[in-house]
BADORO-162993 format. One record per residue: residue in one letter; residue number from 1; y, z, x of N, C-alpha, C in turn. Coordinates in steps of 0.05 Angstrom, whole numbers. Atoms other than C-alpha are relative to their C-alpha. Layout:
// residues N
<rec 'A' NUM <Y Z X> <Y Z X> <Y Z X>>
...
END
This chain:
// residues 260
<rec 'M' 1 <3 -4 10> <2101 1609 2656> <14 22 -36>>
<rec 'N' 2 <-7 -12 20> <2116 1648 2590> <27 22 5>>
<rec 'R' 3 <-22 -14 -3> <2180 1697 2578> <8 5 -24>>
<rec 'Y' 4 <-28 -10 21> <2212 1740 2518> <23 10 14>>
<rec 'G' 5 <-33 -10 -14> <2289 1742 2548> <-13 5 26>>
<rec 'K' 6 <8 -10 -23> <2276 1780 2608> <-32 1 6>>
<rec 'T' 7 <31 -9 0> <2196 1803 2595> <-3 -21 4>>
<rec 'R' 8 <19 27 -4> <2147 1758 2629> <-16 9 -16>>
<rec 'V' 9 <19 6 6> <2093 1756 2593> <-31 -19 8>>
<rec 'I' 10 <19 13 -2> <2028 1740 2604> <-28 4 -20>>
<rec 'V' 11 <13 -5 25> <1969 1732 2558> <-25 -3 18>>
<rec 'C' 12 <12 -1 -4> <1905 1743 2564> <-27 -1 -24>>
<rec 'S' 13 <18 20 16> <1827 1718 2544> <-10 32 -24>>
<rec 'D' 14 <18 -7 26> <1806 1793 2505> <12 25 4>>
<rec 'A' 15 <-11 -33 -3> <1822 1871 2507> <-8 6 40>>
<rec 'N' 16 <14 -4 -30> <1779 1880 2572> <17 -12 19>>
<rec 'E' 17 <-14 25 -17> <1811 1813 2617> <25 16 -14>>
<rec 'L' 18 <-19 -14 -10> <1881 1855 2590> <1 29 23>>
<rec 'G' 19 <7 -15 -17> <1862 1914 2610> <-6 4 31>>
<rec 'R' 20 <10 1 -28> <1836 1906 2681> <30 -26 24>>
<rec 'K' 21 <-18 16 -10> <1899 1846 2693> <32 23 1>>
<rec 'A' 22 <-12 -13 7> <1947 1903 2664> <-6 19 40>>
<rec 'A' 23 <11 -18 -10> <1902 1956 2710> <12 1 29>>
<rec 'G' 24 <-1 13 -22> <1914 1913 2773> <34 1 8>>
<rec 'A' 25 <-41 15 -2> <1993 1894 2762> <5 32 4>>
<rec 'V' 26 <-1 -31 -4> <2005 1975 2759> <-5 10 19>>
<rec 'A' 27 <14 -17 -17> <1954 1989 2810> <19 -10 20>>
<rec 'D' 28 <-11 10 -14> <1990 1950 2850> <26 13 6>>
<rec 'A' 29 <-34 -18 -2> <2071 1973 2838> <-12 24 10>>
<rec 'M' 30 <-7 -16 -18> <2055 2039 2850> <-27 7 31>>
<rec 'R' 31 <5 7 -32> <2019 2017 2913> <15 10 12>>
<rec 'I' 32 <-20 -2 -24> <2079 1990 2946> <20 26 -15>>
<rec 'V' 33 <-16 -14 8> <2120 2051 2902> <5 30 26>>
<rec 'L' 34 <0 -23 -16> <2083 2110 2938> <-8 -12 41>>
<rec 'S' 35 <-3 7 -36> <2088 2073 3019> <34 -6 7>>
<rec 'Q' 36 <-28 2 -1> <2156 2082 3002> <14 28 -4>>
<rec 'K' 37 <-15 -34 11> <2171 2157 2973> <-31 13 9>>
<rec 'A' 38 <32 -24 -1> <2129 2218 2984> <-16 1 -27>>
<rec 'E' 39 <15 8 28> <2111 2217 2911> <19 -11 -26>>
<rec 'I' 40 <-3 31 15> <2117 2172 2847> <-1 19 -28>>
<rec 'R' 41 <1 -6 19> <2134 2183 2770> <-6 -17 -12>>
<rec 'V' 42 <24 17 23> <2092 2154 2723> <4 9 -37>>
<rec 'V' 43 <10 -20 28> <2088 2159 2642> <-18 -29 -5>>
<rec 'F' 44 <15 16 7> <2037 2133 2606> <-6 12 -40>>
<rec 'A' 45 <6 2 33> <2014 2121 2523> <-19 4 1>>
<rec 'A' 46 <15 -13 22> <1971 2144 2474> <-13 -29 -17>>
<rec 'G' 47 <12 11 27> <1923 2099 2430> <-16 -29 12>>
<rec 'E' 48 <26 9 -3> <1872 2049 2415> <6 -27 18>>
<rec 'S' 49 <-5 38 -26> <1911 1983 2454> <-2 19 27>>
<rec 'Q' 50 <3 -15 -26> <1912 2023 2519> <-20 12 12>>
<rec 'G' 51 <22 -2 -21> <1845 2035 2529> <-20 -5 15>>
<rec 'T' 52 <11 18 -13> <1819 1984 2563> <15 8 29>>
<rec 'F' 53 <-14 0 -22> <1883 1987 2612> <-1 31 3>>
<rec 'L' 54 <-3 -39 -18> <1876 2074 2625> <-30 -4 12>>
<rec 'A' 55 <25 -3 -14> <1798 2057 2638> <-9 -16 21>>
<rec 'A' 56 <13 36 -19> <1803 2002 2684> <25 18 22>>
<rec 'L' 57 <-16 -20 -14> <1866 2049 2719> <-9 21 14>>
<rec 'S' 58 <4 -17 -6> <1830 2098 2731> <-28 0 24>>
<rec 'K' 59 <14 3 -16> <1775 2064 2768> <14 -8 15>>
<rec 'A' 60 <-9 14 -21> <1831 2030 2815> <-1 11 24>>
<rec 'P' 61 <9 -19 -19> <1819 2045 2884> <33 -1 16>>
<rec 'G' 62 <-20 -5 -18> <1874 2062 2944> <21 8 -25>>
<rec 'L' 63 <-20 -11 10> <1912 2103 2893> <0 33 0>>
<rec 'D' 64 <3 -26 -8> <1930 2172 2918> <15 15 -11>>
<rec 'W' 65 <-12 -7 15> <1939 2208 2855> <7 35 4>>
<rec 'K' 66 <-7 -32 -5> <1953 2275 2889> <28 2 12>>
<rec 'R' 67 <-33 18 7> <2018 2237 2894> <31 -11 -21>>
<rec 'I' 68 <-14 3 33> <2040 2225 2825> <-1 21 -11>>
<rec 'I' 69 <1 -27 28> <2062 2260 2775> <17 -18 -29>>
<rec 'C' 70 <15 18 46> <2037 2242 2691> <28 2 -5>>
<rec 'F' 71 <-2 1 25> <2082 2239 2635> <-4 -18 -23>>
<rec 'N' 72 <17 3 16> <2054 2224 2573> <35 -14 -21>>
<rec 'I' 73 <-20 3 8> <2108 2186 2529> <23 4 -30>>
<rec 'D' 74 <-9 -20 21> <2107 2223 2463> <-30 16 -9>>
<rec 'D' 75 <14 -36 13> <2065 2271 2415> <13 -1 -29>>
<rec 'F' 76 <-9 -28 33> <2057 2290 2349> <10 24 -7>>
<rec 'W' 77 <-1 -26 4> <2079 2345 2330> <2 14 -34>>
<rec 'D' 78 <34 -13 32> <2037 2393 2280> <-4 21 7>>
<rec 'I' 79 <7 -19 -6> <2031 2460 2287> <-38 12 -8>>
<rec 'R' 80 <27 -9 18> <1968 2450 2241> <-16 -16 24>>
<rec 'M' 81 <11 27 -11> <1935 2395 2285> <-7 17 20>>
<rec 'P' 82 <15 -1 -8> <1873 2405 2320> <14 -15 39>>
<rec 'G' 83 <-12 23 -21> <1899 2389 2403> <-17 -18 7>>
<rec 'K' 84 <18 21 -4> <1840 2339 2407> <3 -29 -3>>
<rec 'F' 85 <-7 19 9> <1867 2295 2369> <34 -13 9>>
<rec 'T' 86 <-21 0 3> <1933 2302 2407> <8 -33 22>>
<rec 'C' 87 <4 28 -26> <1962 2236 2449> <-7 21 27>>
<rec 'G' 88 <5 -7 -33> <1962 2271 2504> <-27 15 17>>
<rec 'A' 89 <33 -7 8> <1886 2287 2492> <-10 -18 7>>
<rec 'Q' 90 <19 24 -4> <1867 2212 2493> <9 -5 40>>
<rec 'T' 91 <-5 5 -29> <1904 2209 2559> <-15 18 29>>
<rec 'T' 92 <19 -24 -6> <1873 2271 2585> <-19 -9 9>>
<rec 'R' 93 <19 1 7> <1810 2256 2569> <1 -47 25>>
<rec 'E' 94 <1 22 -5> <1817 2173 2588> <8 -16 32>>
<rec 'L' 95 <-20 -2 -26> <1868 2186 2655> <-4 20 17>>
<rec 'Y' 96 <-15 -10 -14> <1890 2238 2683> <-27 24 12>>
<rec 'R' 97 <16 -14 -17> <1828 2287 2687> <-27 -19 14>>
<rec 'L' 98 <11 21 -13> <1793 2220 2720> <12 5 23>>
<rec 'V' 99 <-9 -1 -27> <1841 2218 2772> <14 13 21>>
<rec 'K' 100 <-3 -15 -4> <1863 2280 2775> <34 9 16>>
<rec 'P' 101 <-31 1 2> <1945 2280 2779> <18 19 14>>
<rec 'Q' 102 <-25 -22 -3> <1996 2320 2820> <13 9 -20>>
<rec 'T' 103 <-5 -15 19> <2020 2330 2756> <3 -5 -20>>
<rec 'V' 104 <2 11 36> <2006 2319 2684> <29 18 -18>>
<rec 'N' 105 <-3 -23 8> <2067 2341 2648> <7 -15 -41>>
<rec 'L' 106 <13 9 28> <2047 2330 2559> <21 14 -27>>
<rec 'V' 107 <-12 -16 28> <2093 2341 2502> <-13 16 -16>>
<rec 'R' 108 <10 -26 -2> <2082 2413 2473> <1 -7 -34>>
<rec 'F' 109 <6 2 23> <2057 2384 2402> <3 16 -24>>
<rec 'N' 110 <-9 -25 22> <2050 2453 2369> <24 21 16>>
<rec 'A' 111 <-14 -7 4> <2115 2481 2394> <18 1 -23>>
<rec 'P' 112 <-36 -13 17> <2154 2525 2351> <22 -2 -6>>
<rec 'D' 113 <-23 12 -9> <2215 2497 2358> <6 -28 11>>
<rec 'P' 114 <12 17 -11> <2199 2429 2356> <34 -18 22>>
<rec 'E' 115 <-25 10 -17> <2288 2413 2386> <-4 11 19>>
<rec 'A' 116 <4 -4 -22> <2270 2456 2442> <-18 -12 16>>
<rec 'E' 117 <35 14 0> <2205 2431 2453> <9 -38 24>>
<rec 'C' 118 <-9 6 -2> <2252 2375 2461> <12 -10 23>>
<rec 'A' 119 <-15 -3 -8> <2305 2394 2500> <-29 15 37>>
<rec 'R' 120 <14 16 -13> <2254 2412 2551> <-9 -15 19>>
<rec 'F' 121 <17 28 7> <2209 2350 2552> <34 -14 14>>
<rec 'E' 122 <-28 14 -12> <2290 2324 2571> <2 5 23>>
<rec 'A' 123 <3 -16 -27> <2293 2366 2624> <-18 -9 18>>
<rec 'L' 124 <26 10 -19> <2230 2347 2665> <10 -32 1>>
<rec 'L' 125 <8 38 -3> <2230 2261 2650> <30 9 27>>
<rec 'R' 126 <-35 12 -18> <2318 2276 2691> <-4 3 13>>
<rec 'A' 127 <4 -23 -39> <2292 2317 2750> <9 -14 10>>
<rec 'Q' 128 <8 6 -17> <2283 2259 2779> <-10 -37 -12>>
<rec 'P' 129 <11 17 15> <2279 2179 2773> <-24 -5 -6>>
<rec 'L' 130 <39 7 4> <2221 2147 2740> <-5 -14 11>>
<rec 'D' 131 <6 37 -11> <2191 2087 2773> <-12 -13 -21>>
<rec 'I' 132 <22 12 12> <2142 2059 2725> <-10 7 -32>>
<rec 'V' 133 <7 -5 15> <2136 2063 2657> <-27 -22 -17>>
<rec 'C' 134 <34 19 10> <2054 2040 2617> <14 9 -32>>
<rec 'Q' 135 <3 -13 19> <2068 2042 2545> <-12 -20 -13>>
<rec 'G' 136 <14 31 32> <2042 1990 2468> <31 2 -11>>
<rec 'I' 137 <-28 -4 15> <2090 1969 2422> <-27 10 -28>>
<rec 'G' 138 <12 2 31> <2064 1987 2341> <-8 -14 -18>>
<rec 'T' 139 <-11 27 21> <2054 1950 2283> <26 1 -19>>
<rec 'S' 140 <-12 -1 19> <2112 1978 2248> <30 -5 33>>
<rec 'G' 141 <-18 17 -15> <2155 1941 2315> <6 35 33>>
<rec 'H' 142 <-1 -17 -17> <2161 2017 2345> <-18 -1 39>>
<rec 'L' 143 <5 6 -29> <2167 2022 2417> <-4 45 11>>
<rec 'A' 144 <-7 -25 8> <2149 2101 2436> <-10 13 -30>>
<rec 'L' 145 <-13 -10 34> <2158 2143 2369> <24 -20 -4>>
<rec 'N' 146 <-14 6 2> <2223 2107 2365> <-3 -26 -25>>
<rec 'E' 147 <16 19 31> <2207 2081 2287> <29 -22 -5>>
<rec 'P' 148 <-32 13 1> <2260 2027 2262> <10 21 -21>>
<rec 'G' 149 <-26 -23 12> <2315 2058 2225> <-5 37 17>>
<rec 'Q' 150 <-7 -31 -30> <2307 2115 2281> <17 -8 22>>
<rec 'C' 151 <-7 5 -17> <2321 2078 2332> <25 -12 13>>
<rec 'Q' 152 <-13 13 -10> <2374 2075 2382> <10 -12 23>>
<rec 'F' 153 <12 14 -28> <2379 2025 2440> <20 2 24>>
<rec 'N' 154 <-3 -13 -19> <2436 2065 2469> <9 39 -14>>
<rec 'D' 155 <-1 -18 8> <2425 2126 2446> <8 35 30>>
<rec 'E' 156 <-7 -16 -28> <2450 2194 2491> <-26 22 2>>
<rec 'M' 157 <25 -19 -19> <2391 2239 2498> <-21 -17 5>>
<rec 'W' 158 <24 16 -21> <2323 2222 2537> <-28 3 -30>>
<rec 'V' 159 <25 -12 13> <2271 2262 2485> <17 -2 -41>>
<rec 'R' 160 <5 -11 36> <2278 2259 2400> <-26 10 -18>>
<rec 'L' 161 <25 -7 25> <2235 2288 2343> <17 -18 -19>>
<rec 'V' 162 <-7 15 15> <2229 2235 2296> <-18 -11 -25>>
<rec 'E' 163 <15 6 19> <2196 2213 2231> <-19 -10 2>>
<rec 'L' 164 <9 15 10> <2137 2185 2224> <3 -23 -24>>
<rec 'V' 165 <-5 16 16> <2139 2111 2189> <-23 -2 -17>>
<rec 'P' 166 <36 -3 20> <2087 2104 2133> <-19 -33 18>>
<rec 'Q' 167 <16 19 -13> <2069 2029 2168> <-15 12 28>>
<rec 'S' 168 <13 -14 -31> <2053 2068 2243> <-19 21 -8>>
<rec 'K' 169 <20 -31 11> <2022 2127 2196> <-33 -6 0>>
<rec 'K' 170 <27 11 2> <1970 2074 2171> <-7 -24 23>>
<rec 'Q' 171 <16 -10 -26> <1955 2052 2238> <-12 10 13>>
<rec 'L' 172 <8 -7 -16> <1950 2109 2271> <-31 5 -19>>
<rec 'M' 173 <17 -16 19> <1899 2134 2204> <-26 -21 18>>
<rec 'A' 174 <13 12 -1> <1853 2077 2232> <-11 -6 32>>
<rec 'D' 175 <11 -4 -29> <1846 2088 2308> <-16 12 7>>
<rec 'P' 176 <35 -18 -6> <1793 2113 2332> <-8 32 12>>
<rec 'N' 177 <-4 -32 -16> <1829 2172 2376> <0 17 -26>>
<rec 'F' 178 <-17 -18 19> <1866 2197 2315> <-10 5 -27>>
<rec 'K' 179 <-5 -1 29> <1832 2177 2252> <-20 8 -17>>
<rec 'E' 180 <12 -23 9> <1776 2231 2246> <17 17 1>>
<rec 'L' 181 <-19 -23 19> <1840 2286 2230> <3 1 -17>>
<rec 'G' 182 <14 -6 29> <1837 2268 2166> <25 -23 -18>>
<rec 'Y' 183 <-21 -1 5> <1918 2260 2162> <18 -17 25>>
<rec 'I' 184 <-13 7 -27> <1970 2230 2209> <36 28 -8>>
<rec 'P' 185 <-1 -4 9> <2012 2280 2215> <48 -12 2>>
<rec 'E' 186 <-28 19 12> <2100 2269 2190> <17 -1 20>>
<rec 'K' 187 <-16 4 -25> <2129 2275 2259> <-5 -3 28>>
<rec 'G' 188 <22 2 -17> <2133 2267 2332> <24 4 20>>
<rec 'I' 189 <-22 7 -27> <2169 2265 2396> <1 -11 16>>
<rec 'T' 190 <-9 21 -9> <2189 2210 2427> <21 0 23>>
<rec 'M' 191 <-26 18 -23> <2225 2185 2503> <14 -18 -15>>
<rec 'T' 192 <-31 24 23> <2288 2139 2467> <-9 -23 23>>
<rec 'I' 193 <-12 31 -16> <2301 2067 2487> <16 6 30>>
<rec 'P' 194 <-18 3 -21> <2346 2089 2535> <-19 10 37>>
<rec 'A' 195 <17 -12 -16> <2301 2138 2577> <-30 -11 8>>
<rec 'I' 196 <11 17 2> <2238 2089 2574> <17 -22 18>>
<rec 'F' 197 <-16 18 -13> <2288 2034 2606> <11 11 34>>
<rec 'S' 198 <-12 -13 -31> <2307 2084 2661> <-5 -7 18>>
<rec 'A' 199 <22 8 -20> <2254 2066 2699> <-3 -20 8>>
<rec 'A' 200 <0 8 -20> <2244 2030 2752> <-2 -27 0>>
<rec 'Q' 201 <15 25 8> <2194 1979 2732> <-23 15 -26>>
<rec 'V' 202 <11 -5 23> <2162 1979 2657> <-16 -24 -18>>
<rec 'Y' 203 <22 14 5> <2094 1950 2632> <-3 -1 -32>>
<rec 'T' 204 <-6 -4 42> <2085 1942 2558> <-33 -13 -8>>
<rec 'M' 205 <19 12 5> <2006 1931 2540> <-4 -1 -24>>
<rec 'V' 206 <12 -2 29> <1985 1898 2471> <-14 -16 -2>>
<rec 'P' 207 <26 25 16> <1926 1867 2446> <-14 14 -28>>
<rec 'L' 208 <13 -7 23> <1879 1871 2387> <27 -15 -33>>
<rec 'A' 209 <-11 14 30> <1889 1823 2319> <32 23 -16>>
<rec 'L' 210 <-13 -12 8> <1927 1874 2287> <30 10 7>>
<rec 'K' 211 <-36 0 -21> <1988 1871 2337> <9 -28 -6>>
<rec 'K' 212 <-12 13 11> <1999 1801 2316> <18 -10 -21>>
<rec 'P' 213 <-19 -5 17> <2043 1812 2256> <30 5 14>>
<rec 'I' 214 <-11 -13 -19> <2083 1846 2290> <23 -10 33>>
<rec 'L' 215 <-6 24 -21> <2090 1797 2359> <16 -16 -12>>
<rec 'T' 216 <-14 11 2> <2098 1748 2320> <25 -10 -7>>
<rec 'Q' 217 <-28 2 -8> <2160 1775 2292> <13 -4 12>>
<rec 'L' 218 <-22 3 -15> <2191 1793 2351> <-2 -21 10>>
<rec 'A' 219 <-8 4 -14> <2179 1736 2383> <21 -22 -20>>
<rec 'A' 220 <-23 16 4> <2218 1695 2335> <36 14 4>>
<rec 'L' 221 <-18 -13 -2> <2277 1736 2352> <16 1 19>>
<rec 'T' 222 <-14 0 -21> <2322 1717 2392> <35 15 17>>
<rec 'A' 223 <-10 -21 -11> <2366 1783 2406> <-12 22 -12>>
<rec 'P' 224 <19 -28 -2> <2346 1854 2404> <14 7 -25>>
<rec 'V' 225 <-10 -17 28> <2360 1886 2335> <-15 32 -5>>
<rec 'E' 226 <16 -18 10> <2344 1960 2323> <-17 22 -28>>
<rec 'L' 227 <20 -18 17> <2306 1961 2259> <-34 -14 10>>
<rec 'L' 228 <18 8 -26> <2260 1925 2311> <-22 10 24>>
<rec 'P' 229 <-27 -6 -18> <2266 1966 2365> <-27 -3 28>>
<rec 'A' 230 <3 22 -25> <2214 1929 2411> <-3 -23 8>>
<rec 'S' 231 <-24 17 8> <2263 1876 2397> <20 10 41>>
<rec 'I' 232 <-1 -15 -18> <2284 1916 2464> <-2 -15 27>>
<rec 'L' 233 <7 19 -34> <2256 1871 2520> <5 -19 -5>>
<rec 'L' 234 <-6 29 -9> <2285 1814 2512> <24 -5 20>>
<rec 'E' 235 <-25 0 -21> <2339 1849 2545> <-10 11 22>>
<rec 'K' 236 <4 -26 -29> <2306 1888 2597> <-18 -12 19>>
<rec 'E' 237 <26 11 -32> <2256 1859 2664> <-25 24 -19>>
<rec 'G' 238 <21 -13 16> <2187 1882 2648> <-27 -29 4>>
<rec 'T' 239 <31 28 3> <2115 1850 2637> <-17 21 -26>>
<rec 'L' 240 <16 -2 20> <2080 1838 2574> <-25 4 -4>>
<rec 'F' 241 <33 3 -4> <2012 1846 2570> <-11 -12 -14>>
<rec 'V' 242 <16 8 29> <1971 1804 2504> <-20 -16 8>>
<rec 'D' 243 <25 8 -5> <1910 1783 2495> <2 -17 -28>>
<rec 'E' 244 <5 17 15> <1879 1724 2449> <10 1 -30>>
<rec 'D' 245 <-12 -1 22> <1878 1755 2391> <22 8 -6>>
<rec 'S' 246 <-9 -21 0> <1941 1796 2392> <29 -21 3>>
<rec 'C' 247 <-28 14 -13> <1984 1734 2426> <15 -24 -35>>
<rec 'P' 248 <-17 18 20> <2042 1705 2368> <-8 -41 -4>>
<rec 'D' 249 <-4 26 -10> <2029 1623 2362> <29 -9 14>>
<rec 'L' 250 <-8 12 -12> <2092 1609 2390> <-2 -2 40>>
<rec 'W' 251 <3 -10 -31> <2076 1643 2461> <-26 -22 20>>
<rec 'R' 252 <23 21 -8> <2016 1592 2461> <-4 -23 16>>
<rec 'G' 253 <2 28 -24> <2002 1535 2510> <15 17 32>>
<rec 'C' 254 <-10 3 -23> <2039 1577 2559> <-9 21 30>>
<rec 'Q' 255 <2 -22 -15> <1991 1619 2597> <-16 -15 23>>
<rec 'S' 256 <29 10 -22> <1962 1577 2647> <0 3 33>>
<rec 'E' 257 <-3 -19 -25> <1991 1608 2714> <-8 24 1>>
<rec 'D' 258 <-11 -43 -7> <1985 1683 2693> <-26 -6 -16>>
<rec 'R' 259 <31 -18 -6> <1907 1667 2679> <-19 -20 8>>
<rec 'K' 260 <14 1 -41> <1886 1637 2741> <-9 31 -3>>
END
């Protein structure tokens, strides 16, 4: 089995297999927690990399979604933006509308006061422990929208207003979920690193060739650095799913058990 520090790495053949394997693992975890608690709290992310995972999870059997409270991990903040281009619109379209959870908590992308929105969303997150977080890694190395130069591994806040870095804007402009907007907003509202890793279980889904360069940078590290926020996975237990296109060369040849 391959590992990235404390994080288990599972290498899949392609994005479709990654979606199925990740959905299977997350659904199994959700069923176990549902057998122990009356309701559970699960965080989801948007973006092209999450598409096959969300599609497969929407079809997973045996999940009582009426007992599942959902949160989005982040969203843009831009009062000009049509709602259909938000991260919340994507997760609603690809998951929530299909499974009908008990509650869906989205970042208000057009809130008049973004700092007040951060406080509102943070209060919702802190109300009860988070059970599961499902996320991706951006080509800038961000987790959620915790960008290089704006990330604090020991942040006291759970939700922050951030500036999107140029690399993130470049990636998102090519993302089929957002490119029709014609621009990418300057700011976003995101869960911070401590909020993400307050969850009992963390799953990270990173398919596609455009992610190989950043995963290669991350794979070479032996300790987390805030300038590459996703490197915190070195110190956090969880599961990272990659595919043949995104997999760094350092992680190849270590997938026999996980590919069975």
